[in-house]
N, C-alpha and C positions, 0 to 999 in steps of 0.2 A: 707495751707500757712506755710512756715517755717520762724520762727522769731529767730534771733540771737542777743542777747543783751550782749555786752561785759561788764565785771566787771573788770576794770583795777586795778592792784595792783601797788604799788610804784615801778617805774622802774628806772634803772640807766644804764648809758653807761660805759662800762668797757674798760680799755686799753687792746689791744690784741697784739699778736706777730705773725710774719710771717717770712718765710725764705727769701732767695734771698738778704740777707744783708740789710734788712730794717725792721722797726717796722710798723705793720699795724696801720692805723690811730686810729680808734675807732670802737667799735662794735655797732654803732648805728643801723646798719642793723640787729644786732643780740642781742638786749637788752633782759635782763631777769629780773625776779622779785627778789627783795631783801627781804629776809625773816625777816630781823631785823628792818624794818621801814625805816627811812629816809636814803638817800644815803649820804655818807661822801664825800665831795668835796675836792680834792687835788689841790694844787695851780697850778702846771704846768706839762705838758707832752711835751717832745721834741721827734719828730719822724723824720725819714729819708725816703725820697722817691727817687727812681731811676730817675724819670722824673716829671716834673711839670704837673698839670692838664691842659687838652686841653681847657676846657671851664667850666664856672659855670652855663651854661644853661642845665638843665636836659633833655630837649627835642631835643637838637641839638648839640651833641658832638661826639667824637670818641668812647665814652663809654669805656675808658681805666680803669684800676684798680683805678687810681688816681681820675678820674672823678666820678666814682660810689661811691668811699669812701666819697668824698665831698658831693655828692648829698644826701647820707644817713644822713649826719650831718647838712646840710643846709636846707634840705627840708623834707617834710613828705608826705605820700600817704594816700589814703582813709583807707586802712587796711595794716597790716604788717604781716610778718611771725610770727607764734607762736613758741617760743623756749622752750625746756625742757632740763633738765640736763640728760646727758648720764651716770651719776653715776661716772664719772672720772673727775669731775670738769669742763667739757666743755658743753656749751649750744649748742644744735643742733636743726635744723629745725624739726618741727613735721609735716612732710608731707605737705598736703594742708590746715592744720588747720590755722586759722587766729587769729590775735590779734588786738585790737583797735589801730587806729592811729587818723586820722582826723574824721573818722566816729565812733560814739559811738556804733552804732548798724546798722543792716540791716535786711530786710525781703526778702524772696524769694517766688514767686508764679508762677509756670509754667515757662514762658519765661521772667519773669520780676524780676528785683532786685531793691530794693529801699534802698538808703543809707541815714541815718539820721546823720547829721553832729553835732559835738560838738559845742555848742553855745557860748563857752567862749574863743575859740582859736583865736589868733591874729597873724598877720605877723609881722616880725621884720626886720628892725627897723621902718617901716612905722607906725605900730600900727593899721593898717586896720584890721577889724574883718573878719574872715573866713565866707564866704557865699556860697550858691549854685552857684552864679554867677561866683565865682572863679573856681569851678569845671567845669562848662560849658565852660568858656573861655579857660581853660587848654586843654580840649579835642578838642575844635575848632582849637586851635593853632597847635595841633598835625596834624590835617588834612591839615591845611594851609601849614605846613612845609613838608607835604608828609612823615611824620614820624609815621603814624598811624598803622604800622604793628602789634604792640602789641595789639591794640584795635581789629584789625581784627582777631588776634589769639583767642581773647575772644569771638568774635561773634558780634562786633560792626563795621559796615561798613559805616555808615553815621551818621551825627549829628541828623538826624530825629529819631534815636533810643534813644535819650536822651532828657529829659526835666526837667526843674525846677518845682517842686511842690510848694515849698515855699522857704523862705530864707535859710532854713537849711535842705532841703530835695531834693534829686535828684533821678529820676526814669530812669532806663535803660531797654530796651527790646533787647533780644539777638536773632540772627538768624544765619543760615548757609550762605555760600557765595552766595546762590541763593535767599536769602531773606525769607527762610522758618523759622518760629519760632523754637527755640530749648530750651530744658529744661535747666534751669540754674543749674549748679553744682559747686563743689569746684574748678574745673579747671578754669572755667570762672572768678570766683571771685578772685582767686589767682593771676591772671594777674595784678590786681589793686594794688598789693604790690610792683611791679617792680619800681625801682628808676626813670625810664624815664617817669612814670606816676605821678610824684610828682606834687602837686597842687601849682600853681603860684598865687601870689598876682596880680590879674587882674587890680586893680586900679593903682598900682605902675607901672606895665609894660606898661600900656596904655599911661602913661605920656611920655614914651620914644619911642613911635611909630612915624614913619615918613612916608611920601609918598613913599620913597625909601626903607624903612624897616618896612613894615606893621605889622611884628610880634615882633618887639623890639629885634631882634636877636643880633644886635651889642651891645646894652646895657647889655643884659643878659650874654653875653660872659664873661664879667668881673665884673658883679654885681649879687648878689643873691636876690631873692624875695620870701623867703619861711617862713615856720613856725618851722623849725628845731631847735634842741637844741643849735646850734652854729651859729654865724655870722662871716663874714670875717672882722676882725679888721684892718688888713693891708696886703698888698701883694706886693712883688717885683717879677715880672714875671720871671720865670726861676731860682729863687734863694730861695724864702721863702714865706710862707703863715702863717699868724697869725690868729688863731681862738679864739674867746672868747665865753663863755657860755652866752646864752640869759637869762637875769634876769627873774626869775619866770617861766621858761619853765617847764612844768609838767614832763618832762622826766629826770630831775635831773642829768645832765651830771656829770660824776665823776671827771672831770678836769675843773677848771675855765678857764685855758688858754692852748692852744695847739699850738706849733710852729712846722711847717713842713719845714724841710730843704731839698732842692732838691740837690741830690748828684750824679747825673747820669753821670757826665763826669769829666775828670781830671781837667779841668779849674775850675769847680764849687767846686771840692774838695779842690783845692789849695786856691781858693778865700775865702772859708768858714772856713779856719783853720782846725785844727785836730779834732774838736769835732764831726762833722758828721761822719768821718771815725771811730772814737772810738765808737760812738753810734751804727753804723751799724754792726761793727764787733762783739761787745759784745752781741748785740741782736741776731745775727745769732747763736752764740755759745749757748746762753741761750735757744733759741727756739728749737735748735737741742736736747738739754738736756731734755727739756719738752716733746718733741715728743718721746724721748726714755724712758720717764717716770722716769727720774732720779731726777727731781725737780717738784714742784708744779707750777701751772699757775702763781700765784702771785709772785713767785721767779724770773720770767723773768724781771719784771721792777726793782726789787731790785738788781739783778745782774748788769743790765745796769747802774743803779745809782752808785753802788759801783765802777765800772770800771771808770766811768766819774770822780768820786771824786778822784780816785787814779792817774789819768793821766791829769795833767793840760793842758788846751788847748794851742796850739802854732801854728805857721804858718809853714806848711811843706815846705821843701826846694825844693823838686822835687818829681817825681812819685815814685822813690825808697824809699823816706822818707815816703810817704803815705803807701806803702806796709809794711814798718817796723812798722809803727804805728798800722796798721791793725793787724799785727801778735802779737804785744804786747798786744793789747786789747783782742784778742781771748785767749791768754795765761792767762791773768789776770782773765778773765771770767771763764775759766775752773778751775783755782785754787780756785776761790770763790765757784764755784759749787761743787768742790770736798770736800770743807770744810763744806758742808751743814750738818745739824744735821741728824743722821740716822733716827730719827722719821719722819722728813720731807720727806726724800727720800722714806721711806716706805709708807707714805700717798700718795705720787705721784703715786706709783705703784698700788694703790687701796687696 
């Protein structure tokens, strides 16, 4: 029998950058260990998205970039990807290796995997404790929604293959599509790190189940029921989402507050003032410089901050004005990057 016990180190969520004129939300799907002890929490991060999230329901959405980013921050899975440094300041997936999430450890014997849940984790804001019932309910709901393809990929084709051993232990038996037992390996277990297999607060979701909506889908579309490091503080659909760090969450998110501004069309750009345009343009220029190894990773956020400070927000007059603001923000970002200390540029290039 193979036994794997995780030894979690202090983990933190880092701000990340992405192209396409936006800042990636957070790297909750790619957290790494901090070598220096406690994570330092920064007051606020403002990010821009091209479109709003389709749903807050990890089991029933379009699985867009925005949806998955939210799921990784509002929810957690049994296990998560293990990340290691690539030597250039970037954390990358370590193949099929796993890190702890809601399961502290697991054992594997033949066709059976047994997950041992953390006994201290709670859902927020309900305060309900995480139990094996939540895991079973989550998997049952996937089958009810006919969204169980991920489980099928792993070798789970019916709920008869799962059972609760006790309040914090869940056993799963894996088979092929014909029902023949298969040896559990890293591939089967890695499926349980996917965001659509995030564990739901079964007690809270059941409060919102109706005869016409037996899976609570209508409520979960606009409400979260997870154990993740963030919760939705407020939301204006199509315009803005405000996230706040969950008090006491062991993942120690690096930002106390995150404001996501939806800037996917001209109307929202004009309505939101010039700040989203400035933020998006400066970020794209900074990320390009990072990918070219002209600046370090942490300089991305500093570049955006400097440009936002240098360009007071105002209301664009028309689309031409938005384009002009975009151009100025990129120019300022490039000037700031060009003035980086030679030592920093050298460090970025390895």
